[in-house]
Biopython code that builds the backbone (N, CA, C, O; Angstrom):
import numpy as np
from Bio.PDB.StructureBuilder import StructureBuilder

atoms = [
    (1, "MET", "N", (0.900, -1.215, 0.073)),
    (1, "MET", "CA", (-0.301, -0.026, -0.073)),
    (1, "MET", "C", (0.820, 1.021, -0.155)),
    (1, "MET", "O", (1.561, 1.151, 0.819)),
    (2, "GLY", "N", (0.959, 1.624, -1.029)),
    (2, "GLY", "CA", (1.787, 2.744, -1.450)),
    (2, "GLY", "C", (1.145, 4.518, -1.133)),
    (2, "GLY", "O", (-0.058, 4.666, -1.344)),
    (3, "PHE", "N", (1.714, 5.405, -0.791)),
    (3, "PHE", "CA", (1.061, 6.834, -0.223)),
    (3, "PHE", "C", (0.641, 7.401, -1.577)),
    (3, "PHE", "O", (0.170, 8.534, -1.469)),
    (4, "GLY", "N", (0.677, 6.988, -2.651)),
    (4, "GLY", "CA", (-0.108, 7.390, -4.008)),
    (4, "GLY", "C", (-1.494, 6.760, -4.409)),
    (4, "GLY", "O", (-2.118, 7.127, -5.405)),
    (5, "SER", "N", (-2.059, 5.450, -3.255)),
    (5, "SER", "CA", (-2.773, 4.084, -3.947)),
    (5, "SER", "C", (-4.481, 5.215, -3.831)),
    (5, "SER", "O", (-4.821, 6.067, -3.010)),
    (6, "ILE", "N", (-5.123, 4.697, -4.985)),
    (6, "ILE", "CA", (-6.547, 5.341, -4.632)),
    (6, "ILE", "C", (-6.661, 4.747, -3.274)),
    (6, "ILE", "O", (-5.912, 5.465, -2.611)),
    (7, "TRP", "N", (-7.069, 4.017, -2.620)),
    (7, "TRP", "CA", (-7.464, 3.500, -1.417)),
    (7, "TRP", "C", (-7.094, 4.502, -0.578)),
    (7, "TRP", "O", (-7.872, 5.185, 0.088)),
    (8, "HIS", "N", (-5.417, 4.632, -0.616)),
    (8, "HIS", "CA", (-5.096, 5.674, 0.606)),
    (8, "HIS", "C", (-5.918, 7.235, 0.199)),
    (8, "HIS", "O", (-6.288, 7.899, 1.167)),
    (9, "TRP", "N", (-6.160, 7.729, -1.044)),
    (9, "TRP", "CA", (-6.824, 8.715, -0.542)),
    (9, "TRP", "C", (-8.318, 8.740, -0.526)),
    (9, "TRP", "O", (-9.054, 9.726, -0.496)),
    (10, "LEU", "N", (-8.635, 7.444, -0.552)),
    (10, "LEU", "CA", (-10.531, 7.584, -0.112)),
    (10, "LEU", "C", (-10.583, 7.637, 1.443)),
    (10, "LEU", "O", (-11.285, 8.451, 2.043)),
    (11, "ILE", "N", (-9.678, 6.579, 2.143)),
    (11, "ILE", "CA", (-10.138, 6.667, 3.372)),
    (11, "ILE", "C", (-9.538, 7.839, 3.952)),
    (11, "ILE", "O", (-10.029, 8.102, 5.050)),
    (12, "VAL", "N", (-8.481, 8.764, 3.508)),
    (12, "VAL", "CA", (-8.392, 10.217, 3.831)),
    (12, "VAL", "C", (-9.504, 11.466, 3.723)),
    (12, "VAL", "O", (-9.613, 12.487, 4.402)),
    (13, "LEU", "N", (-10.282, 10.967, 2.598)),
    (13, "LEU", "CA", (-10.977, 11.631, 2.091)),
    (13, "LEU", "C", (-12.497, 11.713, 2.884)),
    (13, "LEU", "O", (-13.288, 12.655, 2.920)),
    (14, "VAL", "N", (-12.599, 10.249, 3.552)),
    (14, "VAL", "CA", (-13.838, 9.430, 4.027)),
    (14, "VAL", "C", (-13.748, 10.103, 5.956)),
    (14, "VAL", "O", (-14.733, 10.423, 6.622)),
    (15, "ILE", "N", (-12.200, 10.144, 6.450)),
    (15, "ILE", "CA", (-11.750, 10.718, 7.676)),
    (15, "ILE", "C", (-12.208, 12.109, 7.663)),
    (15, "ILE", "O", (-13.090, 12.486, 8.434)),
    (16, "VAL", "N", (-11.435, 13.173, 6.504)),
    (16, "VAL", "CA", (-11.774, 14.516, 6.498)),
    (16, "VAL", "C", (-13.185, 14.829, 6.520)),
    (16, "VAL", "O", (-13.671, 15.677, 7.268)),
    (17, "VAL", "N", (-13.907, 14.058, 5.601)),
    (17, "VAL", "CA", (-15.429, 14.187, 5.540)),
    (17, "VAL", "C", (-15.854, 14.085, 7.351)),
    (17, "VAL", "O", (-16.028, 15.170, 7.905)),
    (18, "LEU", "N", (-15.971, 13.094, 8.011)),
    (18, "LEU", "CA", (-16.480, 12.792, 9.261)),
    (18, "LEU", "C", (-16.006, 13.474, 9.808)),
    (18, "LEU", "O", (-16.889, 13.950, 10.523)),
    (19, "ILE", "N", (-14.714, 14.147, 10.121)),
    (19, "ILE", "CA", (-14.321, 15.049, 11.123)),
    (19, "ILE", "C", (-14.889, 16.337, 10.965)),
    (19, "ILE", "O", (-15.176, 16.974, 11.979)),
    (20, "PHE", "N", (-15.105, 16.841, 9.777)),
    (20, "PHE", "CA", (-14.990, 18.277, 9.162)),
    (20, "PHE", "C", (-16.873, 18.829, 8.544)),
    (20, "PHE", "O", (-17.364, 19.957, 8.516)),
    (21, "GLY", "N", (-17.467, 17.513, 8.147)),
    (21, "GLY", "CA", (-19.009, 17.428, 7.734)),
    (21, "GLY", "C", (-18.755, 18.477, 6.266)),
    (21, "GLY", "O", (-17.977, 19.373, 5.937)),
    (22, "THR", "N", (-20.071, 17.648, 5.587)),
    (22, "THR", "CA", (-19.755, 18.560, 3.951)),
    (22, "THR", "C", (-20.108, 19.921, 3.719)),
    (22, "THR", "O", (-19.893, 20.447, 2.627)),
    (23, "LYS", "N", (-20.758, 20.667, 4.892)),
    (23, "LYS", "CA", (-21.051, 21.910, 4.929)),
    (23, "LYS", "C", (-19.910, 22.882, 5.278)),
    (23, "LYS", "O", (-19.829, 24.002, 4.775)),
    (24, "ARG", "N", (-19.229, 22.499, 5.970)),
    (24, "ARG", "CA", (-17.796, 23.162, 6.265)),
    (24, "ARG", "C", (-16.913, 23.277, 5.207)),
    (24, "ARG", "O", (-16.441, 24.233, 4.591)),
    (25, "LEU", "N", (-16.776, 21.779, 5.130)),
    (25, "LEU", "CA", (-15.751, 21.494, 3.808)),
    (25, "LEU", "C", (-16.322, 22.722, 2.587)),
    (25, "LEU", "O", (-15.600, 23.645, 2.209)),
    (26, "LYS", "N", (-17.593, 22.521, 2.146)),
    (26, "LYS", "CA", (-18.373, 23.381, 0.960)),
    (26, "LYS", "C", (-17.995, 24.823, 0.991)),
    (26, "LYS", "O", (-17.657, 25.394, -0.046)),
    (27, "SER", "N", (-18.049, 25.556, 2.377)),
    (27, "SER", "CA", (-18.251, 26.659, 2.501)),
    (27, "SER", "C", (-16.286, 27.164, 2.176)),
    (27, "SER", "O", (-15.779, 27.999, 1.427)),
    (28, "VAL", "N", (-15.669, 26.128, 3.205)),
    (28, "VAL", "CA", (-14.209, 26.760, 2.641)),
    (28, "VAL", "C", (-13.584, 26.210, 1.393)),
    (28, "VAL", "O", (-12.604, 26.815, 0.959)),
    (29, "ALA", "N", (-13.873, 25.493, 0.963)),
    (29, "ALA", "CA", (-14.346, 25.754, -1.223)),
    (29, "ALA", "C", (-14.447, 26.283, -1.592)),
    (29, "ALA", "O", (-14.016, 26.469, -2.730)),
    (30, "GLY", "N", (-15.382, 27.284, -0.686)),
    (30, "GLY", "CA", (-16.138, 28.777, -1.957)),
    (30, "GLY", "C", (-15.392, 29.616, -1.510)),
    (30, "GLY", "O", (-15.004, 30.554, -2.207)),
    (31, "ASP", "N", (-15.058, 29.463, -0.329)),
    (31, "ASP", "CA", (-14.382, 30.839, 0.438)),
    (31, "ASP", "C", (-13.385, 30.862, -0.638)),
    (31, "ASP", "O", (-13.639, 31.543, -1.632)),
    (32, "LEU", "N", (-11.945, 30.005, -0.553)),
    (32, "LEU", "CA", (-10.966, 29.897, -1.303)),
    (32, "LEU", "C", (-10.953, 29.938, -2.627)),
    (32, "LEU", "O", (-9.959, 30.462, -3.129)),
    (33, "GLY", "N", (-11.921, 29.463, -3.458)),
    (33, "GLY", "CA", (-12.494, 29.834, -5.073)),
    (33, "GLY", "C", (-12.448, 30.989, -5.313)),
    (33, "GLY", "O", (-11.959, 31.392, -6.369)),
    (34, "GLY", "N", (-13.065, 31.992, -4.174)),
    (34, "GLY", "CA", (-13.304, 33.642, -4.319)),
    (34, "GLY", "C", (-12.245, 34.074, -3.950)),
    (34, "GLY", "O", (-11.943, 35.071, -4.606)),
    (35, "ALA", "N", (-11.407, 33.767, -3.093)),
    (35, "ALA", "CA", (-9.912, 34.342, -3.461)),
    (35, "ALA", "C", (-8.724, 34.273, -3.911)),
    (35, "ALA", "O", (-7.658, 34.875, -3.785)),
    (36, "ILE", "N", (-9.250, 33.186, -4.604)),
    (36, "ILE", "CA", (-8.221, 32.674, -5.933)),
    (36, "ILE", "C", (-8.692, 34.014, -6.936)),
    (36, "ILE", "O", (-7.859, 34.885, -7.188)),
    (37, "LYS", "N", (-10.103, 34.098, -7.482)),
    (37, "LYS", "CA", (-11.239, 34.587, -8.297)),
    (37, "LYS", "C", (-10.229, 36.126, -8.065)),
    (37, "LYS", "O", (-9.342, 36.628, -8.756)),
    (38, "GLY", "N", (-10.863, 36.528, -6.771)),
    (38, "GLY", "CA", (-10.287, 37.723, -6.485)),
    (38, "GLY", "C", (-8.887, 38.359, -6.409)),
    (38, "GLY", "O", (-8.792, 39.580, -6.290)),
    (39, "PHE", "N", (-7.980, 37.705, -6.464)),
    (39, "PHE", "CA", (-6.346, 37.758, -7.108)),
    (39, "PHE", "C", (-6.197, 38.164, -8.305)),
    (39, "PHE", "O", (-5.842, 39.224, -8.821)),
    (40, "LYS", "N", (-6.735, 36.513, -8.905)),
    (40, "LYS", "CA", (-6.396, 37.327, -10.427)),
    (40, "LYS", "C", (-6.985, 38.189, -10.852)),
    (40, "LYS", "O", (-6.358, 38.743, -11.755)),
    (41, "LYS", "N", (-8.498, 38.873, -10.536)),
    (41, "LYS", "CA", (-9.023, 40.061, -10.855)),
    (41, "LYS", "C", (-8.319, 41.147, -10.706)),
    (41, "LYS", "O", (-8.270, 41.970, -11.619)),
    (42, "ALA", "N", (-7.607, 41.345, -9.448)),
    (42, "ALA", "CA", (-6.745, 42.198, -8.727)),
    (42, "ALA", "C", (-5.235, 42.373, -9.905)),
    (42, "ALA", "O", (-4.796, 43.425, -10.370)),
    (43, "MET", "N", (-4.689, 40.890, -10.143)),
    (43, "MET", "CA", (-3.483, 40.702, -11.242)),
    (43, "MET", "C", (-3.999, 41.629, -12.005)),
    (43, "MET", "O", (-3.870, 42.841, -11.837)),
    (44, "ASN", "N", (-4.863, 40.846, -13.246)),
    (44, "ASN", "CA", (-5.355, 41.546, -14.327)),
    (44, "ASN", "C", (-5.612, 43.222, -14.268)),
    (44, "ASN", "O", (-5.027, 44.137, -14.848)),
    (45, "ASP", "N", (-6.636, 43.223, -13.402)),
    (45, "ASP", "CA", (-6.556, 44.896, -13.059)),
    (45, "ASP", "C", (-5.639, 45.796, -13.208)),
    (45, "ASP", "O", (-5.728, 46.892, -13.761)),
    (46, "ASP", "N", (-4.407, 45.113, -12.501)),
    (46, "ASP", "CA", (-3.452, 45.986, -12.307)),
    (46, "ASP", "C", (-2.260, 46.238, -13.354)),
    (46, "ASP", "O", (-1.506, 47.209, -13.401)),
    (47, "GLU", "N", (-2.298, 44.892, -14.336)),
    (47, "GLU", "CA", (-1.708, 45.063, -15.763)),
    (47, "GLU", "C", (-2.155, 45.811, -16.369)),
    (47, "GLU", "O", (-1.400, 46.699, -16.763)),
    (48, "ASP", "N", (-3.622, 45.868, -16.779)),
    (48, "ASP", "CA", (-4.007, 46.656, -17.646)),
    (48, "ASP", "C", (-3.986, 48.290, -17.433)),
    (48, "ASP", "O", (-3.433, 49.055, -18.224)),
    (49, "LYS", "N", (-4.654, 48.689, -16.278)),
    (49, "LYS", "CA", (-4.225, 50.141, -15.809)),
    (49, "LYS", "C", (-2.464, 50.546, -15.964)),
    (49, "LYS", "O", (-1.590, 50.134, -15.202)),
    (50, "PRO", "N", (-2.283, 51.339, -17.006)),
    (50, "PRO", "CA", (-0.623, 51.724, -16.829)),
    (50, "PRO", "C", (-1.089, 52.866, -16.259)),
    (50, "PRO", "O", (-2.154, 53.457, -16.440)),
    (51, "SER", "N", (0.203, 53.204, -15.260)),
    (51, "SER", "CA", (0.551, 54.474, -13.987)),
    (51, "SER", "C", (-0.041, 55.878, -14.810)),
    (51, "SER", "O", (0.219, 56.256, -15.952)),
    (52, "ALA", "N", (-0.700, 56.328, -14.046)),
    (52, "ALA", "CA", (-1.180, 57.641, -14.558)),
    (52, "ALA", "C", (-0.129, 58.380, -14.874)),
    (52, "ALA", "O", (-0.162, 58.424, -16.104)),
    (53, "GLN", "N", (1.065, 59.173, -14.392)),
    (53, "GLN", "CA", (1.663, 59.514, -14.960)),
    (53, "GLN", "C", (3.433, 59.009, -14.950)),
    (53, "GLN", "O", (3.916, 58.575, -13.904)),
    (54, "PRO", "N", (3.992, 59.088, -15.793)),
    (54, "PRO", "CA", (5.097, 58.450, -16.697)),
    (54, "PRO", "C", (6.101, 58.878, -15.035)),
    (54, "PRO", "O", (6.027, 59.750, -14.169)),
    (55, "GLN", "N", (6.947, 57.713, -15.304)),
    (55, "GLN", "CA", (7.793, 58.027, -13.781)),
    (55, "GLN", "C", (8.902, 58.743, -14.462)),
    (55, "GLN", "O", (9.292, 58.481, -15.600)),
    (56, "LYS", "N", (9.503, 59.893, -13.493)),
    (56, "LYS", "CA", (10.821, 61.013, -13.758)),
    (56, "LYS", "C", (12.077, 60.560, -13.395)),
    (56, "LYS", "O", (12.285, 59.834, -12.423)),
    (57, "ARG", "N", (13.156, 61.091, -14.375)),
    (57, "ARG", "CA", (14.346, 60.408, -13.432)),
    (57, "ARG", "C", (14.705, 61.512, -12.744)),
    (57, "ARG", "O", (14.504, 62.611, -13.262)),
    (58, "LEU", "N", (15.145, 61.438, -11.789)),
    (58, "LEU", "CA", (15.711, 62.766, -11.210)),
    (58, "LEU", "C", (17.245, 62.809, -11.201)),
    (58, "LEU", "O", (18.105, 61.965, -10.950)),
    (59, "GLU", "N", (17.275, 64.238, -11.606)),
    (59, "GLU", "CA", (18.606, 64.471, -12.398)),
    (59, "GLU", "C", (19.508, 65.265, -10.764)),
    (59, "GLU", "O", (18.832, 66.119, -10.190)),
    (60, "SER", "N", (20.526, 65.034, -10.320)),
    (60, "SER", "CA", (21.428, 65.698, -9.994)),
    (60, "SER", "C", (22.999, 66.001, -9.607)),
    (60, "SER", "O", (23.551, 64.901, -9.605)),
    (61, "GLU", "N", (23.973, 67.050, -9.270)),
    (61, "GLU", "CA", (24.905, 67.240, -9.516)),
    (61, "GLU", "C", (26.181, 65.534, -9.092)),
    (61, "GLU", "O", (27.070, 64.937, -9.699)),
    (62, "GLU", "N", (25.439, 65.406, -7.631)),
    (62, "GLU", "CA", (26.204, 64.679, -6.811)),
    (62, "GLU", "C", (26.043, 63.374, -7.465)),
    (62, "GLU", "O", (25.219, 63.231, -8.368)),
    (63, "PRO", "N", (26.682, 62.553, -7.112)),
    (63, "PRO", "CA", (27.073, 60.984, -7.112)),
    (63, "PRO", "C", (26.304, 60.507, -6.285)),
    (63, "PRO", "O", (26.325, 60.874, -5.110)),
    (64, "ASP", "N", (25.176, 59.263, -6.910)),
    (64, "ASP", "CA", (24.695, 58.288, -5.771)),
    (64, "ASP", "C", (25.248, 57.570, -5.070)),
    (64, "ASP", "O", (24.658, 57.223, -4.047)),
    (65, "ALA", "N", (26.443, 57.121, -5.306)),
    (65, "ALA", "CA", (27.157, 56.463, -4.224)),
    (65, "ALA", "C", (28.790, 56.606, -5.104)),
    (65, "ALA", "O", (28.787, 56.828, -6.315)),
    (66, "GLU", "N", (30.434, 56.411, -4.139)),
    (66, "GLU", "CA", (31.127, 56.378, -3.981)),
    (66, "GLU", "C", (31.845, 55.228, -4.893)),
    (66, "GLU", "O", (31.545, 54.115, -4.460)),
    (67, "PHE", "N", (32.506, 55.188, -5.766)),
    (67, "PHE", "CA", (33.335, 54.081, -6.227)),
    (67, "PHE", "C", (34.657, 54.212, -6.650)),
    (67, "PHE", "O", (35.145, 54.500, -7.743)),
    (68, "PRO", "N", (35.352, 53.823, -5.080)),
    (68, "PRO", "CA", (37.024, 53.236, -5.031)),
    (68, "PRO", "C", (37.782, 53.169, -5.879)),
    (68, "PRO", "O", (38.876, 53.698, -6.071)),
    (69, "GLU", "N", (37.059, 52.346, -6.533)),
    (69, "GLU", "CA", (38.098, 51.579, -7.595)),
    (69, "GLU", "C", (38.012, 52.243, -8.973)),
    (69, "GLU", "O", (38.867, 51.911, -9.795)),
    (70, "ARG", "N", (36.893, 53.325, -9.397)),
    (70, "ARG", "CA", (36.974, 54.106, -10.366)),
    (70, "ARG", "C", (37.700, 55.668, -10.269)),
    (70, "ARG", "O", (37.916, 56.515, -11.136)),
    (71, "LYS", "N", (38.005, 55.627, -8.579)),
    (71, "LYS", "CA", (38.786, 57.117, -8.495)),
    (71, "LYS", "C", (40.786, 56.096, -8.496)),
    (71, "LYS", "O", (41.794, 56.803, -8.509)),
    (72, "ASN", "N", (40.874, 54.982, -8.486)),
    (72, "ASN", "CA", (42.193, 54.656, -8.706)),
    (72, "ASN", "C", (42.022, 54.391, -10.289)),
    (72, "ASN", "O", (42.862, 55.126, -10.809)),
    (73, "ASP", "N", (41.544, 53.903, -10.994)),
    (73, "ASP", "CA", (41.452, 54.488, -12.836)),
    (73, "ASP", "C", (41.520, 55.431, -12.914)),
    (73, "ASP", "O", (42.274, 55.702, -13.848)),
    (74, "LYS", "N", (41.168, 56.224, -12.472)),
    (74, "LYS", "CA", (41.230, 57.805, -12.840)),
    (74, "LYS", "C", (42.935, 58.482, -12.218)),
    (74, "LYS", "O", (43.587, 59.349, -12.799)),
    (75, "SER", "N", (43.227, 57.954, -11.245)),
    (75, "SER", "CA", (44.686, 58.430, -10.828)),
    (75, "SER", "C", (45.619, 57.630, -11.546)),
    (75, "SER", "O", (46.741, 58.101, -11.728)),
    (76, "ARG", "N", (45.347, 56.510, -11.979)),
    (76, "ARG", "CA", (46.711, 55.786, -12.609)),
    (76, "ARG", "C", (46.226, 56.283, -14.665)),
    (76, "ARG", "O", (46.915, 55.971, -15.636)),
    (77, "SER", "N", (44.687, 57.205, -14.703)),
    (77, "SER", "CA", (45.330, 56.807, -15.993)),
    (77, "SER", "C", (45.996, 58.765, -16.337)),
    (77, "SER", "O", (46.525, 59.065, -17.407)),
    (78, "GLY", "N", (45.875, 59.356, -15.673)),
    (78, "GLY", "CA", (46.529, 61.091, -15.326)),
    (78, "GLY", "C", (47.629, 61.122, -15.074)),
    (78, "GLY", "O", (48.175, 62.198, -14.827)),
]
sb = StructureBuilder()
sb.init_structure("model")
sb.init_model(0)
sb.init_chain("A")
sb.init_seg("    ")
for serial, (resi, resn, name, xyz) in enumerate(atoms, 1):
    if name == "N":
        sb.init_residue(resn, " ", resi, " ")
    sb.init_atom(name, np.array(xyz, "f"), 0.0, 1.0, " ", f" {name:<3s}", serial, name[0])
structure = sb.get_structure()
């Protein structure tokens, strides 16, 4: 009797139905289906709507970070 046999899963299903009952399992399945449907709808709505304003690049005279290896390269070439 392996883990993937049909009898194993039938016994597990019967035990789950006896513990929780069909009414509770039906409501849990409905809630799960509604959550998945809402998630898919939100993902599709997010992809369909482009952002209202295009993103702007901020320009500054100051560098974002210091790169010591670039300083060393400039000193070698000059």
